[in-house]
N, C-alpha and C positions, 0 to 999 in steps of 0.2 A: 584735227579728224576721228570722230568716235569710229571703236570700231564692226561696230552693226551698223553701218551707212552703206548701200550700194544703189546704185542708181534707177534698181527694178529692169536694167533691159539683158537678157541675154543675146548671145548670139544670135543673130536669123541665121539658125540651123533646127531642123525639123527630125529628126532621125523617128523612119518606120522599120521593123525588122515580121520576116515572113521567113524563121530558120529554113524551113526546108527549099524554099526556095519561089522568086515571084510568078513561072510560069505555076504554080500549084500553089495558088495563090485562091480564096473563093472570092464573088463578086462582090461581096461587101468587102474584101478588104482592095480592091481596087477603087473600088467604088469611098471609102473614103480617103484613099491615095490621093484620087482627085479632089476632093475635098478642101486637105492639107494645100494642096500644090494651087487649085485654081483660088481660093479663100488669102493665099496668100503671094500675091509677088513680092518680089523681092526677100523673098527668105528663101534658103537651101532646101530642100527637099534631101535629103540620102535616104532610098528606100532598098533597105538592108538585107541579104541572104547569112548564110553564115558564110560561106567561100568570099565573102566580102568584109570579112571582121577584120581581117591584117593590114585592110587599109585602112584602118581607122583606132585601131586597139592600136600601144607599145607589147611590147614582144612579153615582157615581163603578164600586162595585165592578159594577153589573149594566153599565155602559160597558166595562169592562174585560173583560168572562166576554163579552159578547152583537156588542159590534163586531168580532173578531173572526173568523172561519169556520175550525171547528172538527169534531172529531166527536163523538155526541152521548157518549162517554163522556172522553172528553177534559173536554168540556164539564161533565160531571158532576162529574167530581175538580177544577176549578177551582171549581167552585161545593159543595160540601161544607165547603172550606179556607172560603171567604167569611161560612155563613152558620156555624160554629163561630168565626170570628174577632167576629162581629158579636155573637151572644148567643148561644156556647154552644150546651152541651146534648150530643144523641147524635145519630148520622149514623148510617142502617141501610142499606143498600142497601136494594130496594124486595121483592129475592131470599131475604135472610135471613128466619127467624122467627126469636125470642122463644121460649126453651123454658126462661128463668124468670125471674120481674121480677128487675128492674133494682135494686133495693132494698137483694136479698139479696145483692147479688155487687160492681154498680159502683164504688160506695163505697171500698172495702175495697183495689181492684185500680188504683186510678188517686191515688196519694196526690200524685201531684207536677203535680197538673191536667190530665193527659192521660192518654188508653188507646187503645192497641190493639192489635188479639190482635199476636202473635212469630210469624214466621219460616214464611210460607208455600214456598220454599222459597230453598233455597241465595246466588242474589242480590236475594233480597229481603230486609230488616229485618221492614218488617210485612202487612200487610192493611189497605187501606184502606177496606171493605166497612163494618166498624164501627170511628166511632172517637167517645169522649166524650172531653170536654175543661170545665173553665171557662171564661166567656169572659176575654179577652185571655190568655188558658195560652202561654206561653212557645215549647213547641213549634210550636203550628199560629199566632202570628204571621211566627215566619221561613219556614215550608213556605206561607205563604199569601203572604208576599214572592217567595220564590225561588221561587213561579210566574208570581208576575205578572212576574218579570226574565222567564223563561222564553217566555213568549208576546208579551213587545217582537220587533216588528216578523217574526215567527211566522205562516202559516196554515196548517198540520199537528204533530203530534207528528211524533216523529225517530224514535220509543220508545213501544207499547203501555203498560209500565210507566215513564209520564217522570218521574207526582209521584213513584212509591218511588224512584227515582233519586237524585232532588232530597233526600227523605228522607236516603235513604244516604251524599248530599254532605253535607248538615246536620251528620250524626252525626259524617263525618271532620272536617269544620272548625273546628265549636265549640264549646267546651270544657264551655260553659254547654247548649247541647241534649244533647250525648251526656251527661250527671252526670246531668239527669232522665229520660232514657229507659231509661238503663241501673241508673236507682234505680227503673222502673217494673218492676211487680210481670209474670212471665212466664207467660202461657197462651199456647196454642201456637193458632194457624191452626185447625192441619187436624187431624182428630177423624171417628170414623165414619159423622157426619153432614153433611158437609164434600164438594161436591160440586159442578163445575168445568163448563163446559161438554158437549151433548154424553153428559152420564157415564152409561150404560147399567143403568148396579144402580138407575139411583130408574127406568126400565120394569121392572124387575124385580118378581117377590115382595118380601113383605116379607120380612128374618129367621127364623127360627123365633124369635127372642128379641129382637125388636120391644117388646114392650110392657115389653118389661126394662129396658130402651135407654133409653125413652121417661120410662118411672115415675125414674129415676134420669139426669138424661142427661147423656152426656158433655162438652157443653161450655152453657154460657149461653147459643150461640147461634149458627144452625144456617144453615148456606149452602151455598143451594137454586141452581138456575137454571133462567131460561124458553128455555133454545137449546136444541131441539131436531130430529134430522132425521126422527123420528117422537115423539109428543106422544105420554107413558104413557097410560095405560089403564085400566078399574078394575080394579083388585086392582093393581095397581101402591106400589111405595115410596112415590111422587111420593102417591100418594091417600092415605094412612094419614097422611103426615106431614104435611099439607097439615089430615087431619082435627085432626092431633093441634094443628095454628095454630089451631083456633076452639075446640078444647075448655076 
């Protein structure tokens, strides 16, 4: 059997995380959680907080992650790699919405045992807000090992996108890593429903073609945000997208 051959089916587990506890999570996170649960029957959704980690991480993994002070988003970056290493499945940031059932598209998108959305910026090869992997996937194993090395003797990240940079470095240095990623179908990170922090569009009215766009989503996963100077109000695009997540 070719060492690069995989079935393309991750374990049917979806990992969501709100470190502070889901009782503190904003509406967009609850809407996203509902979308993953409703559109993926037969998949097990684990909506975790920091206290839950001990139930899913090895003692070694927990020690490496939590014994080193780090920013919450950097901790989340390391947690997702550890969960995918130990269990496989799908990682989805809490501010993502599931627009299409995973079974409709994901198996075909990960012939090499791993999937991520492609090229969010010219200096970043992938987005990390959605990752899918078989347990033991080579890309995850090498990426996780690089993350462990990165945090040895370190108390803070030197770059917000440190994990993305490690992925790019591995792509350049490891021929097998590079071949597996280059053989992964390309699905763009950016689309009509990808929004970064404080994006003003989410506070505006939905565009006239909103129902057509939702009926035929431009991407199987929408990326929203919970960071606003002024939270979106009634009648906003954010409100419509959160309603769509619950439909």
